[in-house]
C-alpha positions as CSV (number, residue, x, y, z in Angstrom):
1,X,0.0,0.0,0.0
2,X,1.4,3.4,-1.1
3,X,1.3,6.2,1.5
4,X,-0.9,9.2,0.6
5,X,1.0,12.4,-0.2
6,X,-0.6,15.3,1.7
7,X,1.4,18.1,0.2
8,X,-0.6,18.5,-3.0
9,X,-3.9,18.3,-1.1
10,X,-2.7,20.9,1.5
11,X,-1.4,23.1,-1.3
12,X,-4.7,22.9,-3.1
13,X,-6.7,23.7,0.0
14,X,-4.5,26.7,0.8
15,X,-4.8,28.0,-2.8
16,X,-8.6,27.5,-2.6
17,X,-8.8,29.3,0.7
18,X,-6.6,32.2,-0.6
19,X,-8.7,32.6,-3.7
20,X,-11.9,32.5,-1.7
21,X,-10.5,35.2,0.7
22,X,-9.5,37.4,-2.3
23,X,-13.0,37.0,-3.8
24,X,-14.6,37.9,-0.5
25,X,-12.4,41.0,0.0
26,X,-13.2,42.1,-3.6
27,X,-17.0,41.7,-2.9
28,X,-16.7,43.8,0.3
29,X,-14.7,46.4,-1.5
30,X,-17.3,46.6,-4.3
31,X,-20.0,47.4,-1.7
32,X,-17.9,50.2,-0.1
33,X,-17.1,52.3,-3.1
34,X,-17.2,56.0,-2.4
35,X,-20.3,57.8,-3.5
36,X,-19.8,60.6,-6.1
37,X,-20.4,64.2,-4.8
38,X,-23.7,64.7,-6.5
39,X,-25.2,61.5,-5.2
40,X,-23.8,62.2,-1.7
41,X,-25.4,65.7,-1.8
42,X,-28.7,64.2,-2.8
43,X,-28.5,61.7,0.0
44,X,-27.6,64.5,2.5
45,X,-30.6,66.6,1.4
46,X,-32.9,63.6,1.6
47,X,-31.6,62.7,5.0
48,X,-32.2,66.3,6.2
49,X,-35.8,66.2,4.9
50,X,-36.4,62.8,6.5
51,X,-34.9,64.1,9.8
52,X,-37.3,67.0,9.8
53,X,-40.3,64.8,9.0
54,X,-39.4,62.2,11.6
55,X,-38.8,64.9,14.2
56,X,-42.3,66.3,13.4
57,X,-43.9,62.8,13.8
58,X,-42.1,62.1,17.0
59,X,-43.1,65.5,18.3
60,X,-46.8,64.8,17.6
61,X,-46.4,61.4,19.3
62,X,-44.8,62.8,22.4
63,X,-47.5,65.3,23.0
64,X,-49.9,67.5,21.1
65,X,-48.6,70.5,23.1
66,X,-45.1,70.4,24.4
67,X,-44.0,72.3,27.4
68,X,-41.2,74.7,27.1
69,X,-38.9,72.4,29.0
70,X,-39.7,69.5,26.7
71,X,-39.0,71.7,23.6
72,X,-35.7,72.7,25.2
73,X,-34.8,69.0,25.7
74,X,-35.6,68.3,22.0
75,X,-33.5,71.2,20.8
76,X,-30.6,70.4,23.1
77,X,-27.4,68.8,21.6
78,X,-28.2,65.6,23.5
79,X,-31.8,65.6,22.4
80,X,-30.8,66.1,18.7
81,X,-28.1,63.3,19.0
82,X,-30.7,60.9,20.5
83,X,-33.2,61.9,17.8
84,X,-30.5,61.2,15.1
85,X,-29.8,57.8,16.6
86,X,-33.6,57.0,16.5
87,X,-33.8,58.2,12.9
88,X,-30.7,56.2,11.8
89,X,-32.1,53.0,13.3
90,X,-35.5,53.6,11.8
91,X,-34.0,54.1,8.3
92,X,-31.6,51.2,8.8
93,X,-34.5,49.0,9.8
94,X,-36.4,50.0,6.7
95,X,-33.5,49.0,4.5
96,X,-32.4,45.9,6.5
97,X,-35.5,44.7,8.4
98,X,-34.8,42.1,11.1
99,X,-35.8,41.5,14.7
100,X,-32.5,42.9,15.9
101,X,-32.7,46.2,14.0
102,X,-36.3,46.6,15.0
103,X,-35.3,46.1,18.7
104,X,-32.5,48.7,18.3
105,X,-35.0,51.1,16.6
106,X,-37.6,50.7,19.4
107,X,-34.9,51.2,22.1
108,X,-33.4,54.3,20.6
109,X,-36.8,55.9,19.9
110,X,-38.2,55.1,23.3
111,X,-35.0,56.5,25.0
112,X,-35.5,59.7,23.0
113,X,-39.2,60.0,23.9
114,X,-38.5,59.3,27.5
115,X,-35.7,61.9,27.6
116,X,-38.0,64.5,26.0
117,X,-40.8,63.6,28.4
118,X,-39.0,63.3,31.7
119,X,-35.4,64.5,31.1
120,X,-34.1,61.1,32.3
121,X,-31.0,59.9,30.5
122,X,-30.9,56.3,29.3
123,X,-28.6,54.0,31.4
124,X,-25.1,53.6,30.0
125,X,-24.2,50.1,28.8
């Protein structure tokens, strides 16, 4: 009985693994191409419009008439940052719907609403 030579098998496996890795890196790179300036400007404008629309919807949901203190919380840097986080998760969930993204969206938006309502900050993880 002749012994099996492993070198050709191992060399083939390494070559196959290397080719697969290069193909995967190429596919990831394809998905991360920089956006041209015009498209980036359009996305920015659309994002700003979506942000204003979402802020209006959340404002209506929080309360029909906001107190001055609640309005100050919404307009504060922290309030705006929390709102952006809620908006980003909402938009991400619309593009990539899953239970996980929906949970992140609900958490971010409920933290924002709670902050506007009571002024309480969400617990840090």
